[in-house]
Every structure is written in structure tokens, then in C-alpha cells.
C-alpha positions as CSV (number, residue, x, y, z in Angstrom):
1,M,92.6,90.5,63.3
2,E,88.8,91.3,65.1
3,E,88.1,94.7,64.2
4,D,87.9,96.3,67.7
5,F,88.0,100.3,67.2
6,S,88.7,101.3,70.5
7,P,92.3,102.6,71.9
8,K,94.1,99.6,72.8
9,L,97.7,98.7,73.7
10,I,99.1,96.1,71.3
11,E,102.4,94.3,72.4
12,L,104.2,93.4,69.4
13,K,106.0,89.7,68.7
14,K,109.6,90.0,69.0
15,L,111.2,88.0,67.2
16,K,114.9,87.5,68.2
17,S,118.2,86.5,66.5
18,K,121.7,86.6,67.2
19,G,122.0,90.1,65.3
20,G,119.2,91.7,67.1
21,V,115.5,91.8,67.8
22,L,112.7,92.5,64.9
23,S,109.0,93.6,65.7
24,Y,106.7,94.2,62.8
25,I,102.9,95.3,61.9
26,E,101.0,93.7,59.5
27,E,97.4,94.6,57.9
28,G,95.5,91.9,58.6
29,N,97.4,90.6,61.4
30,N,97.9,93.2,64.3
31,L,97.1,96.2,62.0
32,P,93.1,97.1,61.6
33,F,94.0,99.1,58.2
34,K,95.8,100.0,55.5
35,V,98.5,102.5,55.6
36,K,98.5,105.5,53.9
37,R,101.0,107.7,55.5
38,I,103.9,106.7,58.2
39,Y,105.8,109.7,60.0
40,W,108.1,109.8,62.8
41,V,108.3,113.1,65.3
42,Y,112.1,113.2,66.9
43,D,114.3,116.0,68.6
44,V,111.6,117.1,71.1
45,N,112.6,118.0,74.6
46,D,111.8,116.4,77.7
47,D,108.3,116.9,78.9
48,V,107.0,118.4,75.5
49,K,103.3,117.8,75.1
50,R,101.7,117.5,71.6
51,G,98.5,116.4,70.4
52,N,95.8,118.0,71.4
53,H,93.2,117.3,68.7
54,C,91.4,114.7,67.1
55,H,91.3,112.9,63.5
56,E,88.1,112.8,62.6
57,F,88.3,110.2,59.5
58,S,92.1,108.6,60.1
59,H,92.9,105.3,62.2
60,R,96.7,105.3,63.7
61,V,98.8,103.5,65.2
62,L,101.6,104.8,67.2
63,I,105.3,103.4,68.2
64,C,107.6,104.6,70.5
65,L,111.3,103.5,68.5
66,T,113.6,104.9,71.7
67,G,112.3,106.6,75.0
68,E,108.6,106.9,76.4
69,I,105.7,108.5,75.6
70,K,102.5,109.0,77.7
71,V,99.8,108.5,75.9
72,E,96.3,110.2,76.4
73,I,93.0,109.1,74.3
74,V,89.6,110.3,75.0
75,D,86.2,109.0,73.3
76,L,83.0,110.8,72.7
77,Q,81.4,109.8,75.7
78,G,84.4,111.2,78.0
79,V,86.1,107.7,78.7
80,K,90.2,108.4,79.3
81,Y,92.8,105.9,78.0
82,T,96.5,106.1,79.3
83,F,98.8,104.4,77.5
84,E,102.8,104.6,78.4
85,L,104.8,103.8,75.4
86,N,108.3,102.6,76.2
87,S,109.2,99.5,74.6
88,S,109.6,99.5,70.9
89,N,107.5,95.9,70.9
90,Q,104.5,98.1,71.6
91,M,101.7,100.1,69.7
92,V,99.0,102.0,70.7
93,Y,95.9,102.3,68.6
94,V,93.8,105.6,67.8
95,P,90.9,105.3,66.3
96,P,89.5,108.1,64.6
97,K,87.6,110.7,66.3
98,H,89.2,110.3,69.4
99,W,91.0,113.1,71.3
100,L,95.3,112.7,71.4
101,N,97.0,114.0,73.4
102,T,101.0,112.8,74.3
103,T,103.7,113.8,76.4
104,F,107.3,112.9,74.9
105,S,110.7,112.3,77.4
106,S,113.8,113.6,75.6
107,K,115.3,111.9,72.8
108,T,112.1,110.1,72.2
109,I,111.2,109.0,68.5
110,L,107.8,108.1,68.0
111,L,106.8,106.6,64.5
112,A,103.0,106.5,63.6
113,A,101.1,104.7,60.7
114,T,97.7,106.6,59.6
115,S,94.9,105.1,56.9
116,H,94.4,108.3,55.7
117,L,96.9,111.0,54.1
118,F,97.0,114.2,55.9
119,E,95.1,116.2,53.1
120,E,92.2,113.5,53.4
121,D,92.1,113.7,57.1
122,R,90.5,116.2,58.9
123,S,91.9,117.7,61.8
124,I,90.0,119.2,64.7
125,T,91.7,121.0,67.7
126,D,88.8,122.7,69.3
127,Y,87.8,120.3,72.2
128,D,84.0,121.6,72.3
129,E,84.1,120.8,68.5
130,F,85.4,117.3,69.1
131,L,82.4,116.6,71.7
132,S,80.2,118.0,68.9
133,L,80.7,115.0,67.0
134,A,78.8,112.9,69.4
135,Q,75.9,114.1,68.1
136,M,76.3,113.9,64.6
């Protein structure tokens, strides 16, 4: 996979069989980093907003396993990217040093995979501090 470190929606392959549908992520194929951490978010009420922060070092992908998530990402130049995740064969790639906001519908399950362990990363929750990264 060519390395393009800008936010993007990635359509995952769907392998259909009589037993259902399988989608996957693979390093070097549709995933531009090695996974060190996987987590999921669930039991979130309708229209709950999460995120409102930036990860300085880690790459991540977001997959909506069920429900719907609106994903808003802002880069250091102020360019805003908006994605709607509502199919489990889609994922959004979030590069490091990008501001992230998400809005969940009810009964949504979000699966995320990241390139860094929680302790290795730095989470920035102040938007002005995030913008100051552009001058570094």
C-alpha cells in the first residue's frame, strides 16, 4: 500500500459466502501501520460526541461495526474532513497530529486499531495547543 498519510475513507473487501460476509484489515495491504492496540467503544447513547482531541504520535483506523458514526478530522492547516461510517466494510484512517471528533448514533459499536500503546502516545485535548504543533 502506498503511504498516504492524509485522512481518508477506506472501503474494505467483502468476502461473501453462505455463512455470511467477512471483511478484514491487513498491514501492508489496506492498513498503513503496525497495530499495537485495539479497542472498542459501545453502550453509547444517541448523539453522544466523543474525541475532541488529537493523538500526537499514533496512526489509527476507525471501523463502525454496527450503528452509525459521524467522523470529523481537522489537519494542522485547518482543512476539515467529514466521513459517515455506517457499514462494517468501511474504515476511516486518522493520521497523527489530526484533531478528531466523533458523533455516535445509539447502539453503535466502534472498533479502533492504533499504531502505539496508550502509554506511548500523547493526547492533546486543548485545540490551541493542537494548532501550535504546526509551528514545530
